[in-house]
N, C-alpha and C positions, 0 to 999 in steps of 0.2 A: 202778320205779314212778314215774310223772311226779309232780312236785311239786304240780301242780294237784289231784291226787287226794287230797292231804293238806292242802289249803289251809285247811280249816276243821275245827276240833274243838271240842267243848264239854266243860267240866269244872266242876263245882260251880255250874252256871248261868251260866258265863262263856263267851264266845266267844273262841276262840284262832285266830289266823291268822298267816301268816309276817310277819315285821317288814317295815316299809317306812320310808323316810327320815323320814317324819313322826313315827315312834315314838322317834326319837333322844332328844329331851328327856325323855321319860318314862323311858326306859331309863337315861339319865344320872342323873336324879334318884333313881331306885331305887338305883343303885350308889353314889351319893354319900351316901346315908343311912348314918351311922356304925353304926347297929344292923345293917343288912343287910351292910355291908362287913365287919363283925367276923365274920360267919359265913363269909365268903369269903376270909379271910386278910388283911383290912385294906383301907384306902382306897387307891384308885388315882388316878393323874393323869387329867385330862381326855383327854389323848392316849392313855393306855392303855385308858380306857373306850371311846373312839371306835374304837380298833383292834379291840376285842372286838365292838363293835356292827357294824362293817364285816365282820368275819369271820362274824357271825351272818347278815348279809344274803347273803353269798357262799355259805354252806352249802347253801341251797336250790337254787341252780343247779349247784353242784359235786356235791352228794351226793344231791339229790332229797328231802331232809328236813332238819330243823333245829329251832330253837327257835321257838315261837310267842309272839306278844304277846297277852296275855289282857286283855279288857276286860269290864266289867259291861254290863248291858242299857242303861244310860244312856250308854255309850261311855267311861266313866272307866277309865283304866289301873289294873290290879290287879296284874299279875305278868308274868313272862316265864318260859318253861320249855319243855322238850321233849327232843329227842334230838340228839346231836352226836358226831362222831368225836373221839376223844382218844387220846393215847398214855399208857399207864399202865406206867411202868417199862419203856419201850421196846416195849411190845406195843400194837398198834392195837386199840382197843375202841370200842364205842358206849356213850355215857353218857346216862343220864337225869338231867336237872338242873332246878332250879326256884328262883326267887327271887320272893318275895311282898313287897309293901309291908308294912313292919313294923307299921303301924297295923291290918293285917288278919291278923296272925299268930293262930294258934289256932282258925281257923275251918274247917279241913279243906281249904283251897284247894290247898296244896302236895301233899297226898296225892291229891286228885282229879286234879291235873295229872300227877303221876307215874303214876297208874293209866292215864289215857288215853294217855299216852306209851308205856307198856308195851304196851297194846292195839294201838296203831299199829305199834310196833316188831315185835312177834311176829306180829300178824294181817295187816297190810298189807305190811310190808317183809320178812317172813320171817326176821328176825334169829334167831340161835341163842343169843345171850348179850347181856345188857345189864348194865352196871355203874353204880354211883354211888359217890361218895366225898365225904367231908367231913372237917373238922378233928375230932380225937377228942373234944373237949369240946362239940361242937355236938349236944347231945342231942336237940333238936327235929328236926333233919334226920335223925339216925339213926332216930328214931321214925317219921318219914315213910317212910323207906326200908323199914323193917320192916312198916309197915301196907300198903305197896304190894306186898309180897311178896319184896323183896330180903333176902338173908341175909348177915351178916358173913362175909367170906372171909379177910381178913388186914390187917395194918398195912402201909402203903406210905409212900413219900415222893413227894410231888407238889409241883411248883413250889418245891422246896427246903424244904418243910414236912411234918411228920408228918400223915398222913391215915389214915382207916379206909376200906377198900374193901369194898363190898357188891356182890353179883351175883345174877342170876336167869337161868334158862333156861326155855324153854317147859315142859319136863318138871318143873320145880320148882313149877309152878302147876297143881295137880290140879283146881282149881275151874274151869279155863278150857277 
């Protein structure tokens, strides 16, 4: 499926579109927030954050999908999230991920982003499995995964740290 077919999504009244270079400072500020970084395994250097952003830019041309930049109706940056290829214990998977500005936590934004990502993944991309994972103590993220329909599968090690892996398939979603 061409990336332009997935170029715009909406979730929680926000518009999501593939990242562009002009989004870098917003993504960097999000990842530099110690509250957000704590949910993702800790603060990273500017070089590591930049490498992740560059990878997010490439995903759209390489995979035809990726993470979106979400902005509110006034154009203010709110979050990043979407789908991305990832290796989980040596197995290629597609992950649904989300990171929301900490000042906006608890408003259902991450859940809405996860749900629209799953809709795109199963409906438009025809994926047969989507995973998500987080640090075991990140109860907010675990709740987002559960609300979006993912179910705990097992404990894993990712990036040298313990994580919990959640997964969902189209048949796991009887309401769809």
